[in-house]
KOLVO-328307 format. One record per residue (C-alpha): residue number from 1; residue in one letter; chain; x, y, z. Coordinates in steps of 0.5 Angstrom, whole numbers, plus 500, padded with zeros to 3 digits. Example, Ala and Ser with C-alpha at 12.3 -4.5 7.8 and 13.67 -1.06 7.14 Angstrom:
2
{1 a A {525 491 516}}
{2 s A {527 498 514}}
# end
This chain:
126
{1 m A {514 467 534}}
{2 k A {519 472 533}}
{3 k A {522 469 527}}
{4 l A {514 468 524}}
{5 a A {512 475 526}}
{6 l A {519 477 522}}
{7 i A {517 473 516}}
{8 g A {510 475 516}}
{9 r A {512 483 516}}
{10 i A {517 482 510}}
{11 l A {511 478 506}}
{12 f A {506 483 507}}
{13 a A {511 489 505}}
{14 i A {514 486 499}}
{15 p A {508 488 495}}
{16 f A {509 495 497}}
{17 s A {516 495 495}}
{18 i A {514 492 488}}
{19 m A {508 497 487}}
{20 g A {512 503 489}}
{21 l A {518 501 484}}
{22 n A {513 500 479}}
{23 h A {511 507 480}}
{24 f A {518 509 478}}
{25 l A {518 504 472}}
{26 m A {511 505 469}}
{27 t A {510 512 471}}
{28 n A {506 513 464}}
{29 v A {501 507 466}}
{30 f A {499 510 473}}
{31 l A {498 516 469}}
{32 g A {493 513 465}}
{33 m A {490 510 471}}
{34 m A {489 517 475}}
{35 s A {483 521 475}}
{36 s A {483 527 472}}
{37 f A {482 531 478}}
{38 i A {488 529 482}}
{39 p A {493 534 481}}
{40 g A {501 533 480}}
{41 g A {501 528 474}}
{42 a A {507 524 474}}
{43 f A {510 528 481}}
{44 t A {504 525 484}}
{45 v A {505 518 482}}
{46 l A {513 518 484}}
{47 i A {511 521 491}}
{48 t A {506 515 492}}
{49 g A {511 510 489}}
{50 a A {516 513 494}}
{51 l A {512 513 500}}
{52 m A {510 505 499}}
{53 i A {517 504 498}}
{54 i A {519 508 505}}
{55 g A {513 504 508}}
{56 s A {515 497 506}}
{57 i A {522 498 508}}
{58 s A {519 501 515}}
{59 i A {515 495 516}}
{60 m A {521 490 514}}
{61 l A {525 493 519}}
{62 n A {520 494 524}}
{63 k A {521 501 525}}
{64 n A {515 506 526}}
{65 l A {511 501 525}}
{66 k A {504 504 527}}
{67 i A {506 510 523}}
{68 a A {508 506 516}}
{69 c A {502 502 517}}
{70 f A {497 507 518}}
{71 g A {500 511 513}}
{72 l A {500 506 507}}
{73 s A {492 504 509}}
{74 g A {491 512 508}}
{75 l A {494 511 501}}
{76 l A {491 505 500}}
{77 f A {484 509 502}}
{78 i A {486 514 497}}
{79 f A {487 509 491}}
{80 i A {480 506 493}}
{81 t A {476 512 493}}
{82 t A {480 516 487}}
{83 i A {482 510 482}}
{84 h A {479 503 483}}
{85 i A {471 506 485}}
{86 p A {471 510 479}}
{87 g A {474 505 475}}
{88 l A {468 500 476}}
{89 f A {464 505 472}}
{90 t A {469 504 466}}
{91 i A {470 498 460}}
{92 n A {476 495 464}}
{93 w A {471 494 471}}
{94 e A {474 487 472}}
{95 l A {481 490 473}}
{96 a A {478 495 477}}
{97 l A {475 490 481}}
{98 i A {481 486 482}}
{99 e A {485 492 484}}
{100 l A {479 494 489}}
{101 l A {479 488 493}}
{102 k A {487 487 493}}
{103 d A {487 494 496}}
{104 i A {482 493 501}}
{105 s A {485 487 504}}
{106 l A {492 490 504}}
{107 m A {489 496 507}}
{108 g A {485 491 512}}
{109 g A {492 488 514}}
{110 a A {496 494 515}}
{111 i A {490 497 520}}
{112 v A {491 490 524}}
{113 i A {499 491 524}}
{114 a A {498 498 526}}
{115 v A {493 496 532}}
{116 y A {497 491 534}}
{117 s A {504 494 533}}
{118 d A {505 495 540}}
{119 a A {504 488 542}}
{120 l A {508 486 537}}
{121 n A {514 490 539}}
{122 t A {513 488 546}}
{123 e A {513 480 544}}
{124 n A {519 482 540}}
{125 t A {523 485 546}}
{126 k A {522 478 551}}
# end
């Protein structure tokens, strides 16, 4: 079970690493998605990318798992409310819906991992 939990954590964390890296490689694309009321411009995009990468590494290494997962779920909640829901009222609403559903499911997974992180760490020490 210990190896299966490790595989699950890594598989869960990989998309956050890639999405975080994309914030650095495709900053202009993410700037185009941002609502006009979000401050910071490119700085905000780069900070969110860095937070996703840090959270991903933390999950893979099983360090500060609860903080990382609750942090990522909060970040996803911000994406959902400020980018994806407003995106449902644009011409590209189909893409916004796909991104909304993806982030809702990742947020749910992050919350589950955070809630059960103590039990996972106890099981891993046995």
